[in-house]
Structure formats: C-alpha cells, structure tokens
C-alpha positions as CSV (number, residue, x, y, z in Angstrom):
1,M,0.0,0.0,0.0
2,N,1.3,3.4,-0.9
3,E,2.0,5.8,1.8
4,P,-0.3,8.9,1.9
5,I,1.4,11.9,0.5
6,E,1.4,14.8,2.9
7,P,0.4,18.1,1.3
8,T,3.3,20.6,1.1
9,A,2.9,24.2,1.8
10,T,3.4,26.4,-1.2
11,P,5.9,29.1,-0.4
12,A,4.6,32.6,-0.8
13,Q,5.5,34.3,-4.1
14,P,8.0,37.2,-3.7
15,L,6.4,40.6,-4.1
16,S,6.7,42.3,-7.5
17,L,8.7,45.4,-7.8
18,T,5.6,47.5,-7.9
19,S,4.1,45.8,-4.9
20,R,7.3,46.4,-2.9
21,I,7.4,50.1,-3.8
22,I,3.7,50.6,-2.9
23,G,3.7,48.3,0.0
24,V,6.5,50.1,1.8
25,I,4.2,53.1,1.9
26,T,0.9,51.5,2.6
27,S,1.8,48.4,4.7
28,P,5.5,48.5,5.6
29,K,5.6,45.6,8.1
30,A,3.8,43.1,5.9
31,T,5.9,44.2,3.0
32,F,9.2,43.8,4.9
33,Q,8.1,40.3,6.0
34,S,8.0,39.3,2.4
35,I,11.2,41.1,1.6
36,V,13.1,39.4,4.3
37,A,12.1,36.0,2.9
38,A,13.1,37.0,-0.7
39,P,15.5,40.0,-0.6
40,R,15.9,41.7,-4.0
41,P,17.2,45.2,-3.5
42,V,18.5,46.1,-6.9
43,G,15.3,46.8,-8.7
44,V,13.9,49.2,-6.1
45,L,17.3,50.9,-5.8
46,L,17.5,51.6,-9.6
47,V,13.9,53.0,-9.7
48,V,14.4,55.2,-6.7
49,A,17.8,56.5,-7.9
50,L,16.3,57.3,-11.3
51,V,13.3,59.1,-9.8
52,M,15.5,61.2,-7.5
53,G,17.9,62.0,-10.3
54,V,15.1,63.2,-12.6
55,A,13.4,65.1,-9.8
56,Q,16.7,67.0,-9.2
57,M,17.3,67.6,-12.9
58,I,13.9,69.0,-13.8
59,P,14.3,72.3,-11.9
60,Q,17.6,72.9,-13.8
61,L,15.6,72.9,-17.0
62,T,13.8,76.1,-15.9
63,E,15.2,79.6,-15.6
64,A,14.2,79.9,-11.9
65,G,15.8,76.6,-11.1
66,R,19.0,77.4,-12.8
67,K,19.1,80.8,-11.1
68,S,18.5,79.2,-7.7
69,A,21.3,76.7,-8.3
70,V,23.7,79.4,-9.2
71,E,22.8,81.5,-6.2
72,Q,23.3,78.5,-3.9
73,Q,26.7,78.0,-5.4
74,V,27.6,81.7,-4.9
75,K,26.4,81.6,-1.2
76,M,28.5,78.4,-0.6
77,I,31.6,80.1,-2.1
78,E,31.1,83.3,-0.1
79,R,30.6,81.3,3.2
80,F,34.2,80.2,2.8
81,G,35.4,83.7,2.5
82,Q,35.9,83.9,-1.3
83,T,34.4,86.4,-3.7
84,V,32.6,85.6,-6.9
85,T,33.6,87.9,-9.7
86,P,31.1,88.9,-12.5
87,E,33.1,86.8,-14.9
88,A,33.0,83.8,-12.6
89,Y,29.3,84.3,-12.1
90,Q,28.7,84.4,-15.9
91,K,30.6,81.1,-16.3
92,M,28.5,79.5,-13.6
93,E,25.3,80.6,-15.4
94,E,26.6,79.2,-18.7
95,R,27.4,75.8,-17.0
96,A,24.0,75.8,-15.4
97,Q,22.4,76.1,-18.9
98,S,24.5,73.3,-20.4
99,P,22.8,70.0,-21.2
100,V,26.0,68.2,-20.3
101,T,25.6,69.6,-16.7
102,H,22.1,68.3,-16.5
103,V,23.2,64.8,-17.6
104,I,26.1,64.9,-15.2
105,G,23.8,65.8,-12.4
106,L,21.4,63.0,-13.2
107,V,24.2,60.4,-13.4
108,A,25.8,61.8,-10.1
109,A,22.4,61.4,-8.3
110,M,22.2,57.8,-9.5
111,I,25.7,57.0,-8.3
112,I,25.4,58.8,-4.9
113,L,22.2,57.1,-3.7
114,P,23.5,53.6,-4.1
115,V,26.7,54.6,-2.2
116,V,24.7,56.1,0.6
117,V,22.4,53.1,0.8
118,L,25.4,50.7,0.9
119,F,27.1,52.8,3.6
120,F,24.1,52.7,5.9
121,A,23.3,49.1,5.2
122,A,26.8,48.2,6.2
123,I,26.5,50.2,9.5
124,Y,23.2,48.6,10.4
125,W,24.5,45.1,9.5
126,A,27.6,45.6,11.6
127,I,25.7,46.9,14.6
128,F,22.9,44.3,14.7
129,N,25.1,41.3,13.7
130,T,28.2,42.1,15.6
131,A,27.1,44.1,18.6
132,L,23.6,42.6,19.1
133,G,24.2,39.0,17.9
134,G,22.0,39.1,14.8
135,T,22.3,36.6,11.9
136,A,20.9,38.4,9.0
137,T,22.8,38.6,5.7
138,F,24.0,41.8,4.3
139,K,21.7,41.4,1.3
140,Q,18.7,41.2,3.7
141,V,19.8,44.4,5.4
142,L,20.3,46.1,2.1
143,A,16.9,45.0,1.0
144,I,15.5,46.7,4.1
145,V,17.4,50.0,3.7
146,T,16.7,50.3,-0.1
147,P,12.8,50.4,0.0
148,S,12.9,53.0,2.7
149,Q,14.3,55.4,0.2
150,V,11.0,55.2,-1.7
151,I,9.7,57.6,1.0
152,P,12.0,60.6,0.3
153,A,11.6,59.9,-3.4
154,V,7.8,60.3,-3.0
155,G,8.5,63.5,-1.1
156,M,10.6,64.9,-4.0
157,L,7.9,64.0,-6.5
158,I,5.2,65.7,-4.5
159,G,7.3,68.7,-3.7
160,L,8.6,69.2,-7.3
161,P,5.4,70.8,-8.7
162,I,5.1,73.0,-5.6
163,Q,8.6,74.3,-6.0
164,L,8.1,74.8,-9.8
165,M,5.0,76.9,-9.1
166,R,6.7,79.0,-6.5
167,G,10.0,79.3,-8.4
168,Q,11.8,78.5,-5.1
169,F,14.1,75.5,-4.8
170,S,15.9,73.9,-1.9
171,M,17.6,70.6,-1.2
172,T,15.0,69.5,1.3
173,G,12.0,70.7,-0.7
174,P,8.9,72.4,0.8
175,F,8.3,69.7,3.4
176,N,10.7,70.7,6.1
177,L,10.2,72.0,9.6
178,G,11.2,75.5,8.5
179,A,7.7,75.8,6.9
180,L,6.3,75.8,10.5
181,A,8.2,78.9,11.4
182,P,8.1,81.3,8.4
183,M,8.6,84.3,10.8
184,L,12.2,83.3,11.4
185,E,14.9,85.4,9.6
186,E,16.2,83.7,6.5
187,G,19.7,82.4,7.1
188,S,19.5,82.5,10.9
189,K,20.8,79.4,12.7
190,L,17.4,78.2,13.8
191,A,15.9,78.7,10.4
192,T,18.8,76.8,8.8
193,I,18.3,73.9,11.3
194,L,14.6,73.7,10.9
195,G,14.9,74.0,7.1
196,S,17.3,71.0,7.1
197,I,14.9,68.6,8.8
198,D,12.9,66.8,6.1
199,V,9.6,65.4,7.2
200,F,9.9,62.6,4.6
201,R,13.3,61.7,5.9
202,I,11.8,61.2,9.3
203,W,9.2,59.0,7.8
204,A,11.9,57.0,6.0
205,A,13.8,56.5,9.3
206,I,10.6,55.1,10.9
207,V,10.0,52.8,8.0
208,T,13.7,51.6,8.2
209,G,13.2,50.9,11.9
210,I,10.1,48.8,11.1
211,G,12.0,46.8,8.6
212,L,15.0,46.2,10.9
213,G,12.6,45.2,13.6
214,V,11.0,42.6,11.3
215,L,14.4,41.3,10.1
216,Y,16.0,41.0,13.6
217,K,12.8,40.1,15.5
218,R,13.1,43.1,17.7
219,S,10.9,46.1,18.6
220,G,10.5,48.0,15.4
221,R,9.1,51.0,17.4
222,N,12.2,51.2,19.6
223,I,14.5,50.9,16.5
224,A,12.5,53.6,14.7
225,I,12.7,56.0,17.6
226,A,16.5,55.5,17.8
227,L,16.9,56.1,14.0
228,V,14.7,59.2,14.1
229,L,16.7,60.6,17.0
230,L,19.9,59.8,15.2
231,Y,18.7,61.5,12.1
232,L,17.7,64.6,14.1
233,L,21.1,64.7,15.9
234,L,23.1,64.4,12.7
235,T,21.0,66.9,10.8
236,I,21.0,69.5,13.6
237,G,24.8,69.0,14.0
238,L,25.5,69.4,10.3
239,A,23.1,72.4,10.0
240,S,24.7,74.1,13.0
241,A,28.2,73.6,11.6
242,F,27.0,74.8,8.2
243,S,25.3,77.9,9.6
244,S,28.6,78.9,11.3
245,F,30.1,79.6,7.9
246,M,27.4,82.0,7.0
247,P,28.4,85.7,6.8
248,R,27.1,87.9,9.6
C-alpha cells in the first residue's frame, strides 16, 4: 500500500517590484516580512535613484531653477570667504544652462544614492550582527534599507510641482520644519536647522526601523525611535556647523 502523500505548503511568491514600492508606503511591516524572505534590493534601488535624479534635474531645465542653483553655489563660495567675480558668475550661469551639466547631475544622483544606501546598510549590518548578535545577511539588510528610500523619493515627486510653481528650490524641498516657522529670519541658525529637517526623511527613518525590527525580530518601534533621534542629531549638528560659515 502506498504511503499517503502529505500536502506541502506552497511558499509565498515574492512581491513584485511595484508591490514592494507601494507596500513600503501602505503596509511596511507586511511588505518587509515578504522582503526578508526574498531580498531583492537592486530593482527598487534603480527605480528610486532614477526618480530622485530626474526630480533633481527637472528644476535645472527652468530659468528659476538654474538661477536658484547658481545663487546657492555663490552663497556656498562666499561662506568660505571667497568672492565671486562677475566673470565667474557668468561662467556659472553658462554651466547651469549646459545640457551636459544636466546629464552629469542625473548620473551623479544615480551614483550617490547607491553609495549612501550601501554605507548605511553596512553600518546597520555591523551593529545588529556584531554588537547585538543578529544573523541576517548583508543582502537582507540592504533589501530593508533600499525600499525605505521610496519615501524621500515620493517627497521629492510631491514637492517638485510646488517648487516649480513657487519658483523657489531647496535641497529638502517644501516639506521641512522650516515651513512651520516662516517668521524666522532667513539664514538664521534656527531657520537653517529647521529647514534642514525633512519630514519625509523622518518617515523614512521610521520605515527603516520597522524593517529592521522585522528582520532581527526586535521592537520596530524602539529601533524607529532610535533612528529618528539619530537623524535629528546628525541633521542638527551638520546644519549648525553649516550655519557657522554664513556671513554675519
């Protein structure tokens, strides 16, 4: 007599690229549970890098965007005690109008994001695996960090038309804490700090905490709180140091 065949559980199908991108916004915990079982970070990383690169390039195709970029370069140079001559200013304007500059900016954005993601994934992997005894692979950690970048990419897409309509552009876009205190003097230390704190970056830190909690079977809430505090400390520290170079 033949032995009865036990039914075997069909493993859940990995989420599609679109499902991972949408899921990290609408249902991050369930999405990360699937991602941990089948980590595939490359596709999301390429999409997010392309979106961010295009969102940064589009303002440079407008006169207001180019002018804003040049003015930011001038302010940066002056903060370090140098003077921008009329000839140098004209050359900066010509470079801002060059299609080559736009392409270089797009390519640079698509290179910088993967480097940043790899850097933070390596830090999280080292902390949780070495210091806290975790056993996750680096690919799994990378697959957690990468989808969290969907959040700031969404912030850039939403903020882009707002900035285009206003004709005002900044690195953090319109969704920063500086918008809560419009009465502050532009360029003041507090205004610089608040303007550097991106609401979507805070959201991304929370999402990353949820993902790391799923991966390492720890409290996602506690990890998220720690990452948000770390983001705030780093941002405030960098903004404070940056504002110290501003001319009085």
